[in-house]
C-alpha positions in Angstrom: 119.2 68.5 92.2 117.5 67.9 95.2 115.3 64.5 95.3 113.2 63.8 98.2 113.4 59.9 98.8 110.2 59.1 97.0 108.1 58.3 100.1 105.3 60.6 100.0 101.3 60.8 99.3 99.1 63.7 98.6 96.3 64.1 100.5 92.9 65.4 99.2 90.3 67.7 101.1 88.1 68.5 97.7 84.8 70.3 97.4 81.9 67.9 96.7 81.1 68.0 93.0 77.6 70.2 93.6 79.7 72.8 95.5 82.0 73.2 92.7 82.0 76.0 90.3 81.4 75.9 86.6 84.6 76.2 84.3 84.2 78.9 81.9 83.5 78.2 78.1 85.9 78.8 75.6 84.0 81.7 74.0 83.9 83.5 77.4 86.3 86.5 78.4 89.4 85.2 80.8 91.4 87.8 82.0 95.1 85.8 82.3 95.5 84.8 85.9 92.5 86.0 87.7 89.9 83.4 87.6 91.2 80.7 89.8 89.8 77.2 89.9 88.2 75.5 93.0 91.5 74.0 94.7 94.8 74.6 95.3 98.0 72.4 96.7 99.5 73.4 99.7 102.7 71.6 101.1 105.1 73.2 104.1 108.7 72.4 105.0 108.9 72.2 108.6 112.5 71.4 110.3 111.2 70.4 113.5 108.7 68.1 112.1 111.4 66.4 110.0 111.2 68.7 106.9 108.4 68.3 104.0 105.4 67.8 105.4 102.4 65.8 103.5 101.1 67.9 100.6 97.4 68.4 100.5 95.2 69.5 98.2 92.3 72.0 99.3 89.4 74.0 98.5 91.2 77.6 97.1 90.8 79.9 99.7 93.1 82.7 101.4 95.4 81.1 104.1 97.0 82.9 107.3 100.7 84.2 107.2 101.7 86.5 110.4 102.6 90.2 109.3 106.1 89.6 110.5 106.7 86.8 108.2 110.2 86.6 106.5 108.2 86.6 102.9 107.2 90.4 103.4 110.1 91.9 105.3 113.1 89.9 103.3 111.7 89.1 100.0 112.3 85.1 100.1 109.9 84.5 97.5 110.2 82.3 94.1 107.9 81.3 91.7 107.2 79.0 88.4 104.9 79.4 85.3 104.2 76.4 83.4 100.7 74.9 81.8 98.5 72.1 81.1 97.6 71.3 77.3 94.2 69.4 76.3 94.4 67.1 72.8 91.0 67.8 71.5 90.8 64.6 69.6 91.5 62.3 72.4 91.0 64.4 75.6 94.8 63.5 76.4 96.4 66.1 78.9 99.7 67.1 78.7 102.3 69.3 80.6 105.3 70.3 78.4 109.0 70.4 80.0 107.7 70.6 83.4 111.1 68.9 84.4 112.7 72.1 83.6 110.4 74.1 85.6 111.3 71.8 88.6 114.8 72.6 88.2 114.6 76.2 87.5 112.3 76.4 90.7 115.2 74.5 92.8 117.8 76.9 91.4 115.7 80.0 92.0 115.2 79.1 95.8 118.9 78.4 96.2 119.9 81.9 95.0 117.3 83.5 97.5 118.8 81.2 100.3 115.5 79.1 100.6 115.0 75.5 101.3 114.5 73.9 97.6 111.5 71.9 96.7 112.9 68.5 95.6 112.0 68.0 92.0 110.2 64.9 92.4 107.7 66.1 94.8 107.5 69.2 92.7 106.5 67.1 89.6 104.4 65.1 91.6 102.3 67.9 93.1 102.1 69.5 89.7 100.4 66.2 88.0 97.9 65.8 90.9 96.4 69.5 91.1 96.2 69.4 87.4 94.8 66.0 87.5 92.1 67.2 90.1 91.2 70.4 88.3 91.1 68.5 84.6 87.7 69.8 83.7 89.4 73.7 83.6 91.5 72.7 80.9 90.1 74.4 77.9 90.6 73.1 74.6 93.1 74.7 72.1 94.0 77.7 72.0 93.0 77.8 75.7 95.1 75.9 78.4 95.8 75.6 82.3 98.1 78.2 83.7 99.7 76.8 86.9 101.3 79.1 89.3 104.1 77.0 91.9 105.5 79.6 94.6 107.3 79.1 97.6 107.6 81.8 100.4 109.9 82.2 103.9 107.3 81.6 106.9 109.6 82.2 109.9 108.4 85.3 112.2 110.3 87.7 113.4 111.7 90.9 111.4 115.4 90.3 112.4 117.4 89.8 109.1 117.8 86.3 108.3 116.6 83.2 106.1 113.9 81.8 107.0 114.1 77.8 108.0 110.2 77.1 107.4 108.5 77.3 104.2 105.3 77.2 102.2 104.9 75.8 98.7 101.3 76.3 97.0 99.9 76.5 93.5 97.3 77.5 92.0 96.0 77.0 88.5 93.4 79.0 86.5 92.2 78.7 82.9 93.9 80.9 80.4 93.4 82.4 76.9 95.8 84.6 75.0 98.2 86.5 77.3 97.8 89.8 75.0 94.5 91.1 73.6 95.9 92.2 70.5 97.0 89.5 67.7 98.7 91.9 65.3 101.8 92.3 67.7 103.4 94.4 70.6 104.9 98.0 70.6 108.0 97.7 73.0 109.2 100.4 75.1 113.7 100.5 75.3 114.3 101.5 78.7 117.5 103.4 79.0 117.4 104.1 82.8 116.3 101.7 85.0 117.9 98.0 84.7 116.4 94.8 85.4 119.4 92.9 86.6 123.2 92.7 86.6 125.9 89.9 86.6 126.0 88.4 90.1 122.4 89.3 91.0 119.4 87.3 90.9 118.1 88.1 87.2 118.3 84.6 86.4 116.0 83.6 89.7 112.1 83.8 89.2 111.7 85.6 92.3 109.2 88.7 92.7 111.6 91.3 93.4 113.1 91.4 90.1 109.6 91.8 88.6 108.4 94.3 91.2 111.5 96.7 90.4 110.6 96.5 86.3 106.7 98.2 87.2 107.9 101.9 87.0 109.7 101.0 83.7 106.4 99.2 82.6 104.5 102.2 83.9 106.8 104.4 81.5 106.0 102.1 78.7 102.2 102.3 78.9 102.1 105.8 78.9 104.1 105.5 75.5 101.7 103.4 74.0 103.9 100.3 74.5 102.8 96.9 76.2 106.4 95.7 77.2 109.5 96.9 78.1 112.7 96.0 76.4 115.8 95.8 78.8 119.3 96.7 78.5 122.2 95.4 80.1 123.1 97.1 83.7 126.5 97.9 82.9 126.6 99.5 79.9 122.7 100.0 79.1 124.3 98.7 75.5 123.3 95.1 75.0 119.9 94.0 74.8 118.7 91.3 77.2 114.9 90.7 77.8 111.4 91.9 76.6 109.2 92.4 79.6 108.6 89.0 81.4 109.8 87.1 78.4 113.3 86.4 76.4 113.7 88.1 73.3 114.6 86.7 69.6 115.8 88.3 66.3 115.1 87.1 62.7 118.1 88.0 60.3 116.0 85.8 57.3 116.5 82.5 58.2 119.1 83.5 61.0 117.7 83.6 64.6 119.8 85.8 67.1 119.0 86.1 71.1 121.0 87.3 73.8 123.4 84.5 75.1 122.6 83.9 79.2 125.3 85.8 81.0 123.5 85.5 84.4 121.2 88.4 84.3 118.9 86.8 82.1 116.3 84.3 83.2 116.7 80.9 81.2 113.5 80.4 80.1 111.8 77.0 79.1 109.8 78.4 75.9 113.3 79.9 75.0 115.4 76.6 74.9 112.6 74.9 73.5 112.4 77.6 70.3 116.2 77.1 70.1 115.9 73.5 69.6 112.7 73.6 67.7 114.3 76.3 65.1 117.5 73.9 64.8 115.0 71.0 63.9 113.2 73.3 61.4 116.9 74.1 60.1 117.2 77.5 61.0 120.3 79.1 62.3 120.3 80.3 65.8 122.9 81.9 67.4 123.5 83.0 71.0 125.3 86.2 71.3 125.3 89.8 72.5 122.8 92.0 70.7 124.0 95.9 70.5 120.9 98.1 70.7 122.3 100.4 68.5 122.9 97.4 66.0 119.6 96.3 66.2 118.0 100.1 65.1 120.1 100.4 62.5 119.3 96.8 61.2 115.7 97.4 61.4 115.8 100.8 59.7 117.9 99.3 57.1 115.6 96.1 57.0 118.4 93.8 57.7 116.4 92.7 60.4 113.4 91.6 59.5 111.2 90.2 63.0 111.8 90.2 66.3 109.7 88.5 68.9 109.5 87.6 72.6 109.1 84.4 74.0 107.6 82.9 77.3 104.9 80.4 78.8 102.3 83.2 79.1 102.4 84.4 75.9 104.1 81.9 74.1 105.6 83.6 71.5 104.8 87.8 70.8 105.9 89.2 67.8 107.1 93.0 68.1 106.0 95.3 65.7 107.7 98.3 67.1 110.4 99.8 69.6 109.9 102.9 71.3 113.2 105.1 71.8 112.0 107.9 73.5 110.6 110.3 71.2 111.4 108.2 67.8 109.6 104.7 66.9 111.0 102.2 65.0 108.7 99.9 62.8 109.6 96.2 62.6 108.6 94.6 59.2 106.3 97.2 58.6 104.4 96.6 61.6 103.6 93.5 60.3 104.1 89.8 61.7 106.5 87.9 60.2 106.5 84.3 58.9 109.2 83.0 61.0 107.4 84.1 64.1 104.4 82.3 63.1 106.0 79.3 61.6 107.8 78.8 65.4 104.8 79.5 67.1 102.2 76.8 65.3 105.4 74.2 65.7 105.5 74.6 68.9 101.8 75.1 69.9 101.0 71.8 67.8 103.9 70.0 69.8 102.6 71.2 73.3 98.9 70.3 72.4 99.7 67.2 71.1 99.5 67.7 67.4 102.8 67.0 66.4 105.6 64.3 66.9 107.7 64.6 70.1 111.3 63.7 68.9 112.9 65.0 71.9 110.5 63.8 74.6 109.2 67.0 76.3 105.6 66.0 76.9 104.7 64.8 79.9 100.9 62.9 79.8 99.0 63.4 83.1 96.8 60.7 84.5 93.2 61.1 84.5 91.5 60.8 88.1 
């Protein structure tokens, strides 16, 4: 994986304290991703100036990109999502497996023909912006959501890969992703597909999400919060739920779609697989036929379904909507396995539990 030579520094052009906003409190309403902090980080790649330039943390504000930039016309854009957590008892701040996000950021960039951000540069930049904005990290159950993004900057509408890029990071305080704590309804998409093997389904790029919006609109019209995506070849096998990976519980056996090249390799997904095995659940990565899933719901054999991802952590699914038919999961009740795993994962992220795999990275205070 790409690494820099380690010879970089980060400039800081910070607002004076009297000009900074007052961070929200835990009791405040905080719509997910809409409240940005005082600062952001920007780092450009310019091959004519030797490659990656000096990262700089600056006041949050619009920046200029020309209308003929490659990002607008040919979709060279990838992003990541991770969080910083505050341990209430000691005020320590942790990142959770950020090296996995750095690696996936590289892989996404390579899939779209972009200049990847070196992993050590990515990690250093994430740690620095979190340290600068640490006053915005609310205590549990809230966190600080981190959005690194890479875009192509070259100008002109001729079809090609950009040579110059902008890497930037914005951060925002976050509470629960879904307002409902009783589980979500999921709409089975039978027409459109999210991705196909050989495509860019395993890359975290904006185009994947834009193409999914019509199905999300249909889901919401049906009273559901998210979309269940089926495979792009047969429309038969389960792949993802919305922007999350998905898992199915059969008593103490957890089944999840195997990574086939069209499924995003989620950091939360891999963490739950390992954590579940640590907790003595059996985990199977396999192909799951949607017809079998629906039959197993009706028979009671399938006891729980949940989505998992950075933003929502674990979201229990209480209903699958298939056209005019509605299939309640577990009597529309949240299951004990979902909650067991969610509590165990959150305790680990917030520093309340042991860290046997070394997943936590402590952020040094400014």
